[in-house]
N, C-alpha and C positions, 0 to 999 in steps of 0.2 A: 797556638793562635793562627798561624798561617794555614793549618789544616782546616780550622773552622771557617776562616775567610774564604778558602777555596770552596768549601761546602755551600756557603752562603751565595757565592757567585753562581754556582750551578743551580741552587735553589731558585734564585730570581730569574735566571735564564730560562728555566723550565716554566716558571709562571708566565713570562712574556711569550714563550712559544705557544702555550695553550691559550693564552688570552686572545691570540690572533684569530682563533677559530670561533669562539663564542663567548659572550660576556656572561653566560649562565655560570661560568666557572667561579664567579664571585659570590654565588649563593652557597649557603652551607649544605653539606652532604645530605642531612635528613630532609631538608626542603626539596632538594633535587629528587630524592627517592620517592617522596610523596607525589611530586608532580609526574614522575615517570609512571607510577602505578595508575594515576588518574588519566594519563594521556591516551590518545587514540593512535591508530597506525598512520601517522602522518609525519611531516617534516619536523614538527615540534618534538616528537618522540626521538627522532634521530639526534637532534641537538642535545636533548637531555642525556641520551646514552653517551654521546661524545664528552659532555661536560663531566659526567660521573667517572668515565674512564680517565680523563685528565686528572681529576682530583685524586684518584687512586695513586697516580704517579707522583703527586705532590705531597703525599703523607711524609711527615718528618721521619718516621721510623717504618717505612714501607718494607715489606718482605716479599718473598716469591708469590705468596697468595694474592697480594695486592696487584702485582704485575699480571698474574693470571686473570684476575678480575678485569683489569684494564683491557687485556686481549679479548676477553669474552664480550665486553661492551663494544669494542671496536668491530668485532666480527658481526655482532647483532646490528650495529649501525650500518655496516656495509651491505648486509643482506637486505635490510629494509630500504636503504637508499637506492640500491639497484632496482628493486621492485617499483619504487616511486620515480625512478630515473632522476634522482635528486643529486646533481653534480657536487654541490657543497658537501653533502654527507659522504659521497663516495671518496672525494679527495681527502677530507679530514679523517675519515676512518682509516684510510691507507697511511696517513701521516701519524696517526695515533699508534697504529701497529708498528710503524718504523721506530717510534719513540720507545715502545716496549722492548723492541729488539736491542736498542741502545742500552736500555736498563739491564738486559740479560748479558750484555757484553758481546753481542753478535753484530759488530759494526758493519761487516760486509753485507749481511742480509738486510740490515737497516738502510744502508745507502742505496742498495739495489731497489728496495721498495719505494724509497723517496724518489729515485729516478723514474720509476714506473708512474708514480703520481705526477711528476713533472711532465712526462709524455702525455698522460691523459689530459692534463690541463691545457697543454698546447693543442691537442686534437680538438678540444671543446672550447677553445678560446676563453679559458678561465684564468685571467691574469692574476687575480688575487691568490688563487690556489697555486699558481706558478711561483709567486713570491714566497709563499709559505714552504713550498717544496725546496726552493733554493736554500732557505734557512735550515730545513731539516738535513739537507745534504751537507751543509757546512759543518754540522755537528760531528761528522765523521772524522774531521781533521783535528789533530791535537793542538793544544795551546802551548805545549812544551817545546815544540819545534818552530823556529822562526819561519821556515818555508811553509809549513802546514798552517801556521797562524796567519800568514799572508793570504793563503788560499781560502781559509775560513772567512777572513775579512772580505775577500773578493766576492764570495757567494752572498754574504750579508749585504754588500753594496748593491748587488743586482736586485735583491729583494727590496731594499730601500728605494731604489730607482723606480720599481714598479708601483710600490705603495704611494710614492710621491706623485707619479704620473696619474694614478687612479684617484688621487686626493682622498685616500683612505687614511685619514689623519690618526685614527685610533691605532691601527696596526703600524703606521709609520712611526708614531711616538714609541711604541714598544720596541720596534726593530732598531731604531736609533739608539735606544738605551742598551740593548743587547750588544750592538756593534761597538759602542763606546767602551764596554768592558774589554773587548778584544783589542781595541786601539790603546787602551791604558797598558795592557800587557805587552803590546808591541812598542811601548815607550813613545807613542804618538799622542802625547798628552793634550796638545792644543786642539788637534782634530777631535779627540775624545770629548773634550769640554764643549766644543762647538756642537757636537752631536747631542750632548746631554741638555744644553740650553735650548737647542731647537726642539728637542723632545719635550722639555719643560713648557715652552710656549704652546706647543700643540696640546700637551696633556691638560693644561688649564682649561682648554675649550672642550675637551671630550670626556675626561674621567679624572676625578681627584685621587682615585686609587693609583692611577698611573703617575700622577704628580708625586704622591707619597714615595713610590719606588725610585723616581728620578732624584728627588731630594736626597734619599738615602745613598744612591750611587755617587752623587757628588760629594757627600760627606765622607763616605767610605774611602774614596780615592784621595780626598784631601788628607785623610788620616794616614793612608799608605805613603803619601809623599811628604809627611811631616808637617803639614799645615793644619795644626790642631784647632786653631781658631775657626777656620772655615769648616773643619770637620764638625765642630760643635754647632756652628750656625746652621748648617744644612741638615744635620741629624735632628736638631731640635725642631726645625721646620717640618721634617718628615714626621716627627712624633706628633706635632700639632695637627698636621693634615690627617694622620691616622685617627686622632681623637675626633676630628670633624666628620670623618666618614665612618666612625664607629667600627674601626678595624680592631678585631680581637684575635687575629691570627698570630702565627709565630713570627711574622714580619715585624710586629711591634717589639717582640723580644730581641730581635737582632738589632733594631734601631737603638733600643735602650742600651744594649751591650756596647755599641759604638760610642754612645754618649759617655758611658762610664769609662771606657778606655781613654777617650779624649781628655776627660777630667784628670785621670791618673797621669797621663803624659804631661799635662800642664801642672802636675803636682798639687792639684786642687782635690785632695782625697776626700774631704768631707762631702763635697758636692757629688762625688761619684757614688757614694754609699746608697742613697735611695734608688738610683737607677739600677745598680747591681742587685739590690733586693727585689726590684720589680722583675728583673731578668729571671732570677731564680724562681719566683712565684709563678710567672707565666710559663716558664719551661716545665715546671712540675705539672702544671695544668695540662699541658700538651704532651706530657710524658716524653720530653726531648732531653735525653740524658746528656748529650754533648753540650747543649746550651745551659743545662743545670750546673754542670761542672765549671764551664767557663765563667758563668755569672758568680758562682761561689768562690772561685779563685780570685776574681776581681774584688769581691767583697772582702775576702780574707786579707788581700793585699792592702786594701784601703784601711781596714781596721788596724793592720800592723803599722802602717805609716802614720796613723793617728794615735798610736800608743794605746789602742784598745785590744791588747793581746788576748785576754780571755775570750772576747767575742770572736777573734780570728780563729782561735783553736776550736771554739764551738762549731763554727762553720766547717772547718776542715774535718772535725770528728764526725759531723753529720755525713760528709762526703765519704768518709771511711766506712760508715755503716751501710752505704748504698752499694748495690751490686755493680761491679766494674769489670775490668779486664786487665790484661798484662800492661798495655800502654797507659790505661787510665790510672792504674796503681802507681806507675812510674811518675806520672804527672803529679799525683797527690803527694808522693814522697818529696818531689822537688819543692812543692809549696810548703810542706812541713819544714824542710831544711831552710828555705828562705826566711820563713817566719821565725823559727827558733834562733837562727844566726842573728837576725835583726834584733831579736829580744835578748841577745847575749846568753841564751840558754844553750850553750855549746855542748855540754855533756848529753843533753837530751837529743840534740841534733846528730850526735855521733852514731846513734842506732840507725837512723834513716840513711846516713852516709854509707854505713856498712852494707845496708840492704841494696842501695843503688849500685855500689861497686860490684856486688855479687851478680846483679841482673844485667849490668851494662853489656857484657859479652853476648848476652842472649838477644839483644835488640837487633832486628834485621837491618842490614846496611842501608836499605832504601829509606828507612825512617831517619833521614839525616837530621831533620829539625829536632826530633826527640833526643837523638844522641847529643846534638849541640847543647840542648837544654840541660842534660845530665852533666856534661862536662862543665858547663857554666856554673851550675849549683855546687858541684864539688870544688871547683876553683874558688868560689866565693867562701865556702866553709873553710878550706885549708888556708886561704889568705887571712881569714879572721882569727884562725887558731895559731898563726905564725909558722905553719909548715910550708915554707916558701917553695921548696923543690916540688912537692906534690901539687901545690897551687899552680906553679909554673908549667908542670907537665899537662894538667888539664886545660890550662889556658891555651897552650900550644895546640892541643887537639881541637879545642873549640875554634881557634883562629883558622886552623887548616880547613875545617868544614865550612866556616863562614866564607873563606876565600873561594872554596869550591862552588858554593852557591852564589857567590858574588853578593853576599848579604852585608851591605855597608854598615848597618847598625851593629851586627854581630862582630864585624872586624873592629869597629870603633870601641866596643866593649872590651874586646881582647887587648887592644893596644893600651887602653887605660889601665887594665889590670897588669899588663906587662910593666907599665910605668910604675905602678905601686910596688910590684914585687921586686923590680930591679932597684928601686929606691931603697927598699929594705935591705938589699944586699950591699948597698953603698956604691953601686956603679952609677955615678951621676951622669956620666957621658951617655951610656945606653939609655938611662932613664929619660934624659932630655930628648934623645932621638925618638923614643916611643911616645913621649908626650907630644912632640911635634907632629908625629904621624897621626896620633889621635885627634889633634887639633885640625890637621889637614882634612882628615875624613869627616870630622864634624862640620868643618867649613863647607866641604863638598856637599854633605847632606843638607846643610842650611841653604846652600846655593840652589840646590834642586828645589827645596821647599820655597825659597824666595822666587825662583823662576816660575814655579807653579803658581804662587800667589799673584805674581805680576800677570801671568797668562790668564788666570782666573779673573783677576780684576779687569783686564782688558776685555775679556769675553763678556763679563757682567755688564761693563759699561756699554759695549757694543750691543748687547741684548737690550739694555735699557734705552739706548739711542734708537735701536730698531723699533722697540715697542712704542717709544715716544713718536717716532716717525709714522708708525702704523696708526697710532692714536690720532695724530694730526691729520693723516690722510683720511682716516675714518671720519674724523670730525668735519673735515672739509667736504667729504662726500656726503655726510649727513646734512651739512648746511646747504650744499648744492641741491640735494634731494628735497630738503625742506623748501628752499626757494622755488624749485621747479614745481613742487606740489602746490605751493602758495600761488604761483602764477597760473597754474592750471586751475586751481580753485577759483581765483579771481575771474579768469576767463569764463569758466563754467557758470560762476555766479552771475557775471554780467549777461551772458547769453540767457541764462535762466531768468534773470530779472526782466530782460526785454520781452521774453516769451510770456512771462507772468503778467507784465504790464499790458501786453496786447490782449491776453486772455481776460484780464480784469476789465479792460476797456470794453471788450465785447460783452462781457457779462453785465457790466453796468448798463450798457445800452439795452441789452436784452432784458435786464431787470426793470429798466425804466418803462419799456413797452409793456412788459408783463404787469408792472405795478399799475399802469393806467387801466389795463383790462381788469386787473384784480379790484381796483378801486370801484370801477363801475359795477362789477359783480357784487362786491361787498355792500355797496349802497343799496342794490336791489335786494340782497339777502337781509340787510338791516331792516328795510321796510317790512319785509315778510316776517322777520323775527319779532319786530315791534307789534305787528298785528297779532301774531301767535301769542306773544306775552300778554297783550290786552285780553285776548280770549281766555288765556289761562288764568289771569287774575279774576275774571268773571267766574270761571269754573271753581277756583279755589274759594272765592267769597261765597259762592253758592254752597259749596261743600261744607265750609265752616258754619254757614247758616243752618244746613241740614243737621250737622253734628250737634250744634247747640240745641236745636229743636229736639234731637234724639235724646240728648242729655237731660233736658227739661222733662221730656216725656217719661224717661226712666225714673227720674226723681219723683215725678208725679205718681207714677205707677207704684213705686215703693211706699210713697206717702199714703196712697189710697189703700194699698194692701195692708199696711200697718193699721190704718183706721178701721178697715173692714174686719181685720183680725181682732181689734179691740171690741168692735161691736159683737163679734161672735163670742168673745170671752164674756162680755156683759150679759148677752142672752143666756149663755150657759150658766152664769152665776145667778141670774134671776130665775132660771128654770129650776135650779137645784133647791131654791127656797121653797118650791111647792111640792117637792118630792119627799115622801115619808120614808121610802126605802133607803136604808143606809148604803146598800150596794149600788143603787142607782146614783145616789149622791156622790159616792166615791168614783164612779165611772165618769160623772160630769166633771169632777175635780181633775181626774187624770187627763181628760180631753182638754180642759183649760190649760194644764201645764204644757201639753204637747203644742197647743196653738201658741202659747206664750213663747216657747223656744223658737218657733218660726217667726213670730212677730218681732222678737229681739233682733233677728238677722235683718229684717227689713227696716227696723228702726236704725241700726248702724249704717246700712246702705244709704238711708235717707240723710243721715247726719254728716256723711263724709263725701269727698269728691269721687271716690272710687266706687263705681256702681256694680263691680263684678267680684270684688274681694272684700273680706272683712278681717279684722285683727282677731286672731284666736284668743289672745290674752284677754282683751276687753270683753269679747263675746262670752267666754266661759265664765269669767268672774261675774258678769251681769246675770247670766243664767243661774249661777249658784245663789247670788243675792236675792233673785226673784223667788227661788225655792225657799230660802230662809224666810222671806216676807210672807209667803203664802202658807207655809207650814210652821209658823213661828211657835204656836202653842204646843205643837207635838214634838219639837226637836230641841227643846231647851237643853237636854242632856247629851246631845250629839254634836260633835265638831266635824266640820268639813274643811280639809286642808287641800289647798290648790297649789300645784307646782307646774305652772304653765309657761312654756317658752313662747316668746312674742314673735310671731311670723304671720304672714298673710295667707288666707285660705279662700279658695274659690267658693262662690255661693253654692254651686252644685254639690260641693262636699260639705259645706258648713251646715246645711239643713239636716242631712242624715246624722251628722255628728251631734247636732243639737238635740235631735229626737232621741238618739241612743243615750246621751248623757242624761237627759231629762228622765228617761224611762228607768235607767239603771240606778241613778241617785235616788229618785222617788221611791223605787222598790226597796232600796237599802234603808231609807229613812222609815218606811212603814213596816218592813218585815224583818230586818236584820237585828233589831234590838227590841225584843218583846219586853213587856213589863217595865217600860221606862228605864231600860238599862243604859248605862253610860256607854258611848261608842265613838268611834272615829271613822270617818270616811275620807279616803285619799284619792285625789284626781291628779294624775301626772300626764302631761302632754308635751312631747318634744319631737323635734325634727332630727332624723338620723339620715344623713346623705339626702336621698331623694324620696324618703319614706317618712310617714308620720306614725309615731307610736303613742297609743292611748292606753293608760292603765288605770282602771277604776277598782279600788279595793276597799274592804271594810273589815273590821275585827269582830263582826257580829256572829250570829249562830251559824251562818253559812247555809248551804242546801242540805236537804235530807240525804242520808247515806245511800238510799236506793235511787238517787237522782240519775236519770239517763237522758242526756241532751237530745238524743235522736227520738225519744218517745214523748218528750214534753211538747205540749201544744198551747202554752200560755201566750198572752199577747206580747209580753216583754221579750220572750225568747224568739217569737215569730218576727218581731221588729228587728232584733239583732240579725236573725238569719236572712231577712229580706233586705236590710239596708247595707250590710257588709259587702255582698256582691256588687251592689250599686256603687260602692266606693272602690271596687276592684281590690279589696283587701281580704284579710282573714281574721278570725277571732278565736279565742280559746278561753275556757272557763276553768279556774283552779279553785277547788274547794278544800282549803286547809287553813285552819285558824281564821275562819271568815271566808269571804268570797272575793276572788280576784278575777277580773275580766281583762284579757289582753286583746287589744285591737291594733292591727297594723295595716296601713294602706298606702299606696303611692301618692305622693303630692302632685296634684295637677298643676301643670305649668300655667303661669298667669296669662290672661288674655290681653293684658296691656291696654285695656280700654279705660283710660283715665280721661276725664272730661273736666270742664271748667267749673267754677263755683255755681251754686244755685242762684237763680234770680232772686232779687231781694223780696219780690212779692211772695215767693213760695216760702221764704224763711219765716214770714209772719204767720203761716198756716200751721206750723209745727205744733203738734199736740203731744203732751206727755203720755207715755204708755201706762194704762191703768188696767186693774183687774176688776 
C-alpha cells in the first residue's frame, strides 16, 4: 500500500510538472500525433512535440523505449525552437530532457541541465521558465532526508513566489499542490493544507482538471492521517469532478482506490465493493498491473469481511493466473492467508504459510514494508491456530520493523497482538501493559487525526470566510461599478437628450420653413397635375370612343362578310341548278362548303364579344353539323365522331383549320365509303402544351397502294400543303385500315383584343346563316 501511494505521489508530481509547460498535455496521444503530422514548422509544432514527450513519461508502464522517444521529441523541439528563436520551446525542451535524465537515474546530469535552463531564463528575462527550472532542480533532492526535503521545499517556494508575482494562476495552482505533498512529508500539515486550499480556489478559476487533482490530494492526505471521513468527502468530490471533465485516465482509478480504502477503514465493506470493481476494470483497461492487484486485494478483502468467501477466492484466483513477480507473488500469498484464516480454513492456509516462510529469507532487506506484511500475516495465522510462540516471534519481528520505520499503525497492531498472545499465556500483568501501550498509540493516532481534522476544519472555515469576503468585495465592486456605469449612463443620456432636443428644435424649424416652401410648390404642382388629369381624361374618353367605334366597325365587318358569304353561297346554289354537268355541280358544291367554313368563323365572331378568337369546340361542331345538313342524303350510313378540346383559336389559324377540316371530311364522306358502305369518321383536336394536334381519320378504303404524296396534284392535297405552312405546322398522312391525317401546329398567342358588347341596333340586323 505504501509503495503504491509513493508511486501515485510521483505520478501526480509528474503531471503537475508537465502541465506547467503546456495544456496540450491534457489531450489524448492519438490526437496529439495527428495534430503534429498536420502542423507546420512553427511554435505550435514545438508545443506538440513537448506535449507528446511529456506524455511518454506519464505512461503507467513506461519503459526505456518511451524515455528514448521523449528524448527524441525534446531534441526535435529544441532544434526547431532555436531555429525560430522561440524561448518557451528552448526552455521547456531543456527541462523535458532533464526529466528524462531523472527517469534514467542520472540525477547529476539532470540537475546540471536544469541549472543551464535556469541560467538561460535569467539571461533572457523569462521568469516563468525560471520558476519551472527551480522546480526541476528541486527534484534532485530526496524526500527521504529531512535536510534534502527542506531544500526541495525551498526551491519549490521560489517557483511559487515567481508564479504568484506573475499572476500565472494555472502554474501557481499546480506548484502549490506539488509543494503541499512535500510539506505533508515534512509533517507541516497546516501549511500543506493552506497550500492545497489556495490551489483549490485558484484551480476553480482556471482548470477543473487541476481541481480534480487537488481534491484527491486533500483526500489522500486525510486518509494518511487517519481522517477517513474527510478522505471520503474529498475523494468523492474528486470523482465527481472527474466525471464532469470526462476524465478517463488512470487518475480516476487511483481516486476510486482511495474511496474503497476509506470505506474499508470505516468498516463499511459493502460500499467499498463497487469502487474496488471499478479500480480493477479501469486498471485492466490501462494495463496497469499494480493498480489491478491493489484493487483486486481490496475487493477480496471486502468480500471476505462481508462473508462472500467464494467471490473473494475467485478474485484471488484470477490474480494467481496473471503474470506476476517475486514480490507480487508474496503479496498474493499474504492475501490468501488473510482470507483463509478469516474463513477459518486453517489447513488450506498452512500451504501458503509454508511457502511464505520459505521465501521470507530471500526478500531484500530494503523491502521493509513487504517483510513487515509477511510477519504480520504469519503472526495472524499462528495466533489463530494457537501456536503462541511462533505468533509471538513474528509479532516481535513485525514490531521491530514498525519501530524502525516509526510506523504507528504497525506498532499499534503489534501491541494489540502482544496483548492477545500474552493473555493466552495467562500473564495478565504483561497483557495489561501491552493493552495500555496499544491504547496509548491508538490515542496518539486519534489525536493526530483529530488535530488534522481541527486544522482542516479551521482552514476550510478560513477558506469559506475568505471566499465570502471575496464574494462580498466582488459584489460591492460590482454594485459600485453598476452605480458608476448608471451615473455615467444618466449623464450621457442627459447630455445626449439636450443635444437631441436642440437638434430636434433646429430640425422642426427647418422643416417648418421647408414645409412652407413645399406647400407652395405642391399647390403649383397640384394645379399642373389637375390640368394634366383633365387633358388625360379627354384623351382617355377619346380613346374609348375610338375603341368603341373600332369594335362596332369590326362587328359590322364580320356581319357584312357573313352576309356577303351567304350571298356567294346562294349564287353558287342557284348557279348549280342550271348546270347539267355532274362534275361542275360537284365543284360548285365543294366551293359552297369551303365558303361555308369561312362564313361560320365570321358568324361566331359576330355573335361574341371577342373579335380575334373563336371557340374551337363550337366552331368545329357547327362545321360538322353544316356538313351533315348539306350532305344528309349521302351520309346516312356514315357516323362522324368529334373529340374536341375547348380552347380559343386565333382567326388567322381558324380559317385554314376550317378549310382543311371541310376538305378532308368532305373527301372522306364522298370517297372513303363507296357503294354506300357503313363507316366512321373521327375528328380529334387537342392542345398539348403550346401546340395544337388535329387528327382526322376514317375506316374507309384509304388511298391507293401506289399513292405518292409528292406526285399527287389534287386540290385537297394542295390545300393541305399550302395551308399547313401558313399555320407554321406539319402534317402526315397514314394509310392503314383507312386514312389518318396528322396535323400539328403551334398555338398562336391571343392578341387580347376584347371589346364591349354590340350596340343594340346591330343586334337586330343579325341574319341566320343559310345555304
